[in-house]
MARBA-3410 file (N, C-alpha, C, O; in Angstrom, 1 decimal):
160
82.3,81.2,142.6,81.5,82.1,143.4,80.4,82.7,142.6,80.5,82.9,141.4 ~ 79.3,82.9,143.2,78.1,83.5,142.5,78.3,84.9,142.2,78.8,85.7,143.0 ~ 78.0,85.3,140.9,78.1,86.6,140.4,76.8,87.1,139.7,76.2,86.2,139.1 ~ 76.5,88.3,139.9,75.4,88.9,139.1,76.1,89.8,138.0,77.0,90.5,138.4 ~ 75.7,89.7,136.8,76.3,90.4,135.7,75.4,91.5,135.3,74.2,91.3,135.0
76.0,92.7,135.2,75.3,93.9,134.7,75.7,94.2,133.3,76.8,94.0,132.9 ~ 74.7,94.5,132.4,75.0,94.7,131.0,74.4,96.0,130.5,73.2,96.4,130.7 ~ 75.3,96.8,129.9,74.9,98.1,129.2,75.0,97.8,127.7,76.1,98.0,127.2 ~ 74.0,97.4,127.1,74.0,97.0,125.7,74.0,98.2,124.7,73.2,99.1,124.9 ~ 74.8,98.1,123.7,74.8,99.2,122.7,75.0,98.5,121.3,75.4,97.3,121.2
74.7,99.2,120.3,74.8,98.6,118.9,76.2,98.1,118.6,76.3,97.1,118.0 ~ 77.2,98.9,119.0,78.6,98.5,118.7,79.3,97.8,119.8,79.9,96.8,119.7 ~ 79.1,98.4,121.0,79.8,97.9,122.2,78.9,97.6,123.3,77.8,98.2,123.4 ~ 79.3,96.7,124.2,78.5,96.4,125.3,79.4,96.4,126.6,80.4,95.7,126.6 ~ 79.0,97.2,127.6,79.7,97.2,128.8,79.2,96.2,129.8,78.0,95.9,129.8
80.1,95.6,130.5,79.8,94.5,131.4,80.3,94.9,132.8,81.4,95.5,132.9 ~ 79.6,94.5,133.8,80.0,94.7,135.2,79.6,93.4,136.0,78.7,92.7,135.5 ~ 80.2,93.2,137.1,79.9,92.0,138.0,79.8,92.5,139.4,80.3,93.5,139.8 ~ 79.0,91.7,140.1,78.8,91.9,141.6,79.9,91.2,142.3,80.6,90.3,141.8 ~ 80.2,91.6,143.5,81.0,90.8,144.4,80.2,89.6,144.8,79.0,89.5,144.5
80.9,88.6,145.4,80.1,87.3,145.7,79.0,87.5,146.6,78.0,86.7,146.6 ~ 79.0,88.6,147.5,77.9,88.8,148.4,76.7,89.6,147.7,75.7,89.7,148.3 ~ 76.9,90.1,146.5,75.9,90.8,145.8,75.7,92.2,146.4,74.5,92.7,146.5 ~ 76.7,92.8,146.9,76.6,94.2,147.5,77.2,95.3,146.6,76.6,96.3,146.5 ~ 78.3,95.0,146.0,79.0,96.0,145.2,79.1,95.6,143.7,79.3,94.4,143.4
79.0,96.5,142.8,79.2,96.3,141.4,80.6,96.8,141.0,81.0,97.9,141.4 ~ 81.2,96.1,140.1,82.5,96.6,139.6,82.5,96.4,138.0,82.0,95.5,137.5 ~ 83.1,97.4,137.4,83.2,97.3,135.9,84.1,96.1,135.6,85.1,95.9,136.2 ~ 83.7,95.4,134.5,84.4,94.2,134.1,85.1,94.4,132.8,86.3,94.3,132.7 ~ 84.3,94.6,131.7,84.9,94.6,130.4,84.0,95.3,129.4,82.8,95.4,129.7
84.5,95.7,128.3,83.7,96.2,127.2,84.0,95.3,126.0,85.1,95.1,125.7 ~ 82.9,94.7,125.4,83.1,93.8,124.3,82.3,94.2,123.1,81.3,95.0,123.3 ~ 82.6,93.7,121.9,81.8,94.0,120.8,80.4,93.4,121.0,80.4,92.2,121.5 ~ 79.4,94.1,120.7,78.0,93.6,121.0,77.7,92.2,120.4,77.0,91.4,121.0 ~ 78.3,92.0,119.2,78.0,90.7,118.5,78.7,89.5,119.2,78.4,88.4,118.9
79.6,89.8,120.1,80.4,88.8,120.8,80.1,88.7,122.3,80.8,88.0,123.0 ~ 79.1,89.4,122.8,78.8,89.5,124.2,78.4,88.1,124.8,78.9,87.7,125.9 ~ 77.6,87.4,124.1,77.1,86.1,124.6,78.3,85.1,124.7,78.5,84.3,125.6 ~ 79.1,85.1,123.6,80.4,84.3,123.6,81.3,84.6,124.8,81.8,83.7,125.4 ~ 81.5,85.9,125.0,82.3,86.3,126.1,81.7,85.8,127.5,82.4,85.3,128.3
80.4,86.0,127.6,79.8,85.6,128.9,79.8,84.1,129.1,80.0,83.6,130.2 ~ 79.8,83.3,128.0,80.0,81.8,128.1,81.3,81.5,128.7,81.5,80.7,129.5 ~ 82.3,82.2,128.1,83.7,82.0,128.6,83.9,82.4,130.0,84.5,81.7,130.8 ~ 83.3,83.6,130.4,83.4,84.1,131.7,82.7,83.1,132.7,83.2,82.9,133.8 ~ 81.6,82.5,132.3,80.8,81.6,133.2,81.6,80.3,133.4,81.2,79.5,134.3
82.6,80.0,132.6,83.4,78.8,132.9,84.2,78.9,134.2,84.5,77.9,134.8 ~ 84.5,80.1,134.6,85.3,80.3,135.8,84.5,80.9,137.0,84.9,80.8,138.1 ~ 83.3,81.5,136.7,82.5,82.1,137.7,81.0,81.7,137.5,80.6,81.5,136.4 ~ 80.3,81.5,138.6,78.9,81.1,138.5,78.0,82.4,138.3,77.9,83.2,139.3 ~ 77.4,82.5,137.2,76.5,83.6,136.9,75.1,83.2,137.4,74.5,82.2,136.9
74.6,84.0,138.4,73.3,83.6,139.0,72.1,84.6,138.5,71.0,84.3,138.7 ~ 72.5,85.7,137.8,71.5,86.6,137.3,72.2,87.6,136.3,73.3,87.9,136.5 ~ 71.4,88.0,135.4,71.8,89.1,134.5,70.9,90.3,134.8,69.7,90.2,134.9 ~ 71.5,91.5,134.8,70.7,92.7,135.0,71.1,93.6,133.7,72.2,94.0,133.6 ~ 70.1,93.7,132.9,70.3,94.4,131.6,69.7,95.8,131.6,68.5,95.9,132.0
70.4,96.8,131.2,69.9,98.1,131.1,68.8,98.2,130.1,69.0,97.8,129.0 ~ 67.7,98.8,130.5,66.5,98.9,129.7,66.4,100.4,129.2,66.3,101.3,130.0 ~ 66.6,100.6,127.9,66.6,102.0,127.4,65.2,102.6,127.3,64.3,102.1,126.6 ~ 65.0,103.7,128.0,63.7,104.4,128.0,63.9,105.9,127.7,65.0,106.4,128.0 ~ 62.9,106.5,127.1,63.0,107.9,126.9,62.6,108.6,128.2,62.2,108.0,129.2
62.7,109.9,128.2,62.3,110.7,129.4,60.9,110.5,129.8,60.6,110.6,131.0 ~ 60.0,110.2,128.9,58.6,110.1,129.2,58.3,108.7,129.7,57.1,108.3,129.9 ~ 59.3,107.8,129.8,59.1,106.4,130.3,58.8,105.4,129.2,58.8,104.2,129.5 ~ 58.6,105.9,127.9,58.4,104.9,126.9,59.8,104.3,126.4,60.8,105.0,126.6 ~ 59.8,103.1,125.9,61.0,102.5,125.5,61.6,103.3,124.3,60.9,103.8,123.5
62.9,103.3,124.2,63.6,104.0,123.1,63.8,103.1,122.0,63.5,101.9,122.0 ~ 64.3,103.6,120.8,64.4,102.8,119.6,65.5,101.7,119.8,65.4,100.7,119.1 ~ 66.4,101.8,120.7,67.4,100.8,121.0,66.9,99.6,121.8,67.6,98.7,122.0 ~ 65.6,99.7,122.2,65.0,98.6,123.0,65.0,97.3,122.2,65.0,96.2,122.8 ~ 64.8,97.4,120.9,64.7,96.2,120.1,66.0,95.4,120.2,66.0,94.1,120.3
67.2,96.0,120.2,68.4,95.3,120.4,68.6,94.7,121.7,69.1,93.6,121.8 ~ 68.1,95.3,122.7,68.1,94.8,124.1,67.2,93.5,124.2,67.6,92.5,124.8 ~ 66.0,93.6,123.5,65.2,92.4,123.5,65.8,91.2,122.8,65.7,90.1,123.3 ~ 66.6,91.5,121.7,67.3,90.4,121.1,68.4,89.8,122.0,68.5,88.6,122.1 ~ 69.1,90.7,122.7,70.1,90.2,123.6,69.5,89.4,124.8,70.0,88.3,125.1
68.4,89.8,125.3,67.7,89.1,126.4,67.3,87.7,125.9,67.4,86.7,126.6 ~ 66.7,87.6,124.7,66.3,86.3,124.1,67.5,85.4,124.0,67.4,84.2,124.3 ~ 68.7,85.9,123.5,69.9,85.1,123.4,70.4,84.6,124.8,70.8,83.5,125.0 ~ 70.3,85.5,125.8,70.7,85.2,127.1,69.9,84.1,127.7,70.3,83.1,128.3 ~ 68.6,84.2,127.5,67.6,83.2,128.0,67.8,81.8,127.3,67.7,80.8,127.9
68.2,81.9,126.0,68.5,80.6,125.3,69.8,80.0,125.7,69.8,78.8,126.0 ~ 70.8,80.8,125.8,72.2,80.2,126.2,72.4,80.0,127.7,73.2,79.1,128.0 ~ 71.6,80.6,128.5,71.7,80.5,130.0,70.3,80.2,130.5,69.8,81.1,131.2 ~ 69.7,79.1,130.2,68.3,78.8,130.5,68.0,78.9,132.0,66.8,79.3,132.3 ~ 68.8,78.6,132.9,68.5,78.7,134.3,68.8,80.0,135.0,68.6,80.1,136.2
69.3,81.0,134.2,69.7,82.2,134.8,68.7,83.3,134.5,68.4,83.6,133.4 ~ 68.1,83.9,135.6,67.1,84.9,135.4,67.7,86.2,134.8,68.8,86.5,135.0 ~ 66.9,86.9,134.0,67.3,88.2,133.4,66.4,89.3,133.9,65.1,89.2,133.8 ~ 66.9,90.3,134.5,66.2,91.4,135.0,66.5,92.7,134.1,67.6,92.8,133.6 ~ 65.5,93.5,134.0,65.7,94.8,133.3,65.8,95.9,134.3,65.0,96.0,135.3
66.7,96.8,134.1,66.9,98.0,135.0,66.9,99.3,134.1,67.6,99.3,133.1 ~ 66.2,100.3,134.5,66.2,101.6,133.8,67.6,102.1,133.7,68.3,102.2,134.7 ~ 68.0,102.4,132.5,69.3,102.9,132.3,69.4,104.4,132.0,70.5,104.9,131.5 ~ 68.3,105.1,132.2,68.4,106.6,131.9,69.4,107.2,132.8,69.6,106.9,134.0 ~ 70.2,108.1,132.2,71.2,108.9,132.8,72.5,108.2,133.2,73.4,108.8,133.8
72.6,106.9,132.9,73.8,106.1,133.3,75.1,106.7,132.6,76.1,106.7,133.2 ~ 75.0,107.1,131.4,76.2,107.7,130.7,76.6,109.0,131.4,77.8,109.3,131.5 ~ 75.6,109.8,131.8,75.9,111.1,132.4,76.6,110.7,133.8,77.5,111.4,134.2 ~ 76.0,109.8,134.5,76.6,109.4,135.8,78.0,108.8,135.7,78.8,109.0,136.5 ~ 78.2,108.0,134.6,79.5,107.5,134.3,80.5,108.6,134.1,81.6,108.5,134.7
80.2,109.6,133.3,81.1,110.7,133.1,81.4,111.4,134.4,82.5,111.8,134.7 ~ 80.4,111.6,135.2,80.5,112.3,136.5,81.5,111.5,137.4,82.3,112.0,138.1 ~ 81.3,110.1,137.4,82.2,109.3,138.2,83.6,109.4,137.7,84.6,109.4,138.5 ~ 83.8,109.5,136.4,85.2,109.6,135.9,85.8,110.9,136.3,87.0,110.9,136.6 ~ 85.0,112.0,136.2,85.6,113.3,136.6,85.9,113.3,138.1,87.0,113.7,138.5
84.9,112.8,138.9,85.1,112.7,140.4,86.3,111.8,140.8,87.0,112.0,141.8 ~ 86.6,110.8,139.9,87.7,109.9,140.2,89.0,110.4,139.7,90.0,109.8,139.9 ~ 89.0,111.6,139.1,90.2,112.3,138.7,90.7,111.8,137.3,91.9,112.1,137.0 ~ 89.9,111.2,136.5,90.3,110.8,135.2,90.5,112.0,134.3,89.7,112.9,134.3 ~ 91.6,112.0,133.5,91.9,113.1,132.6,90.8,113.1,131.5,90.2,112.1,131.2
90.7,114.2,130.8,89.7,114.3,129.7,90.0,113.4,128.6,89.0,112.9,128.0 ~ 91.2,113.0,128.3,91.5,112.0,127.3,90.9,110.7,127.7,90.4,109.9,126.8 ~ 91.0,110.3,128.9,90.4,109.0,129.4,88.9,109.0,129.4,88.3,108.0,129.1 ~ 88.3,110.2,129.6,86.9,110.3,129.6,86.3,110.2,128.2,85.1,109.9,128.1 ~ 87.1,110.4,127.2,86.6,110.2,125.8,86.6,108.7,125.4,86.1,108.4,124.3
87.1,107.9,126.2,87.2,106.4,125.9,85.7,105.9,126.1,85.3,105.6,127.2 ~ 85.0,105.7,125.0,83.6,105.2,125.1,83.5,103.8,125.7,82.5,103.5,126.3 ~ 84.5,103.0,125.5,84.5,101.7,126.1,84.5,101.8,127.7,83.8,101.0,128.3 ~ 85.3,102.7,128.2,85.3,102.9,129.6,84.0,103.4,130.1,83.5,103.0,131.2 ~ 83.3,104.3,129.4,82.0,104.8,129.7,81.0,103.7,129.8,80.2,103.6,130.7
81.1,102.8,128.8,80.2,101.6,128.7,80.4,100.7,129.9,79.4,100.2,130.5 ~ 81.6,100.4,130.3,81.9,99.6,131.5,81.3,100.2,132.8,80.7,99.6,133.6 ~ 81.6,101.5,132.9,81.2,102.2,134.1,79.6,102.3,134.1,79.0,102.1,135.2 ~ 79.0,102.5,133.0,77.5,102.5,132.9,77.0,101.2,133.3,75.9,101.1,134.0 ~ 77.6,100.1,132.9,77.1,98.8,133.3,77.2,98.6,134.8,76.3,98.0,135.4
78.3,99.1,135.4,78.4,99.0,136.9,77.3,99.9,137.6,76.8,99.5,138.6 ~ 77.0,101.0,137.0,76.0,101.9,137.6,74.6,101.2,137.5,73.8,101.2,138.4 ~ 74.3,100.6,136.3,73.1,99.8,136.2,73.0,98.7,137.2,71.9,98.6,137.9 ~ 74.0,97.9,137.3,74.0,96.8,138.3,73.9,97.3,139.7,73.2,96.8,140.5 ~ 74.7,98.4,140.1,74.6,98.9,141.4,73.3,99.4,141.8,72.8,99.3,142.9
72.6,100.0,140.8,71.3,100.5,141.0,70.3,99.4,141.3,69.5,99.5,142.2 ~ 70.4,98.3,140.6,69.6,97.1,140.8,69.9,96.5,142.2,69.0,96.2,142.9 ~ 71.2,96.4,142.5,71.6,95.8,143.8,71.0,96.7,145.0,70.5,96.1,145.9 ~ 71.2,98.0,144.9,70.7,98.9,145.9,69.2,98.8,146.0,68.6,98.7,147.1 ~ 68.5,98.7,144.9,67.0,98.7,144.9,66.5,97.4,145.5,65.4,97.4,146.1
67.2,96.3,145.2,66.6,95.0,145.6,67.2,94.5,146.9,66.8,93.4,147.4 ~ 68.1,95.2,147.5,68.7,94.7,148.8,67.9,94.9,150.0,68.1,94.3,151.0 ~ 66.9,95.8,149.9,66.0,96.0,151.0,66.6,97.1,151.9,66.0,97.5,152.9 ~ 67.8,97.6,151.6,68.4,98.6,152.4,67.9,100.0,152.0,67.8,100.3,150.8 ~ 67.6,100.8,152.9,67.2,102.2,152.6,68.4,103.1,152.9,68.2,104.4,152.8
69.6,102.6,153.1,70.7,103.5,153.4,71.2,104.1,152.1,71.4,103.5,151.1 ~ 71.2,105.4,152.2,71.7,106.2,151.1,72.7,107.3,151.6,72.6,107.6,152.8 ~ 73.6,107.8,150.8,74.5,108.8,151.2,73.8,110.1,151.3,73.1,110.5,150.3 ~ 74.0,110.8,152.4,73.4,112.1,152.6,74.6,113.1,152.7,75.3,113.1,153.7 ~ 74.9,113.9,151.6,76.0,114.8,151.7,75.9,115.8,152.8,77.0,116.3,153.2
74.7,116.1,153.2,74.6,117.1,154.3,75.1,116.5,155.7,75.3,117.3,156.6 ~ 75.3,115.2,155.7,75.8,114.6,156.9,77.3,114.7,157.1,77.9,114.3,158.1 ~ 78.0,115.1,156.0,79.5,115.3,156.1,79.8,116.5,157.0,79.3,117.6,156.8 ~ 80.6,116.2,158.0,81.0,117.3,158.9,81.6,118.5,158.1,82.4,118.3,157.2 ~ 81.3,119.7,158.5,81.9,120.9,157.9,83.4,120.8,157.8,84.0,121.3,156.8
84.0,120.3,158.8,85.5,120.2,158.9,86.1,119.3,157.8,87.2,119.5,157.4 ~ 85.3,118.4,157.2,85.7,117.5,156.2,85.3,117.9,154.8,85.6,117.3,153.8 ~ 84.5,119.0,154.7,84.0,119.4,153.3,85.2,119.9,152.5,86.2,120.3,153.0 ~ 85.0,119.8,151.2,86.1,120.3,150.3,86.5,121.7,150.5,87.7,122.0,150.4 ~ 85.6,122.5,150.8,85.9,124.0,150.9,86.8,124.2,152.1,87.4,125.3,152.2
86.8,123.3,153.1,87.6,123.5,154.3,88.8,122.6,154.4,89.5,122.6,155.4 ~ 89.1,121.8,153.4,90.3,121.0,153.4,91.3,121.6,152.4,91.0,122.1,151.4 ~ 92.6,121.5,152.8,93.7,122.0,152.0,94.5,120.8,151.4,94.6,119.7,151.9 ~ 95.0,121.1,150.2,95.9,120.1,149.6,97.2,120.2,150.2,97.7,121.3,150.6 ~ 97.9,119.1,150.4,99.2,119.1,151.0,100.2,118.8,150.1,101.4,118.7,150.4
END
């Protein structure tokens, strides 16, 4: 089945995520050593058809690329060489680590689990990929918290 792979590249570790076959949802996949990411993806592609890579593009708050962009460029070149028919897209990765930590907290993960940098990398990759999927789907549907009925809000619900 066709999959889009999201990548959050780091000097030591790289987080990976994949789309569902319809390209609607992103799920965290794995965290691998950065030097072995292409090898891992080759192995993964033996069982799944990779149709696109979405790589997090590191930028500073002013929009200029950050110093880690050189490593991302090298990864993109390797992906293009090893997967010649698979397009590579870049997606702004600002705030993905912050969003990953927020998702971990909202998901009820204990503080010891939130210190697991590999988990943060996987979740960041899923956020990068989901951002790209949402942006390119043509859908303008977004979650509006004000649309939640007052009766279902946290302040009005009790634990049982």
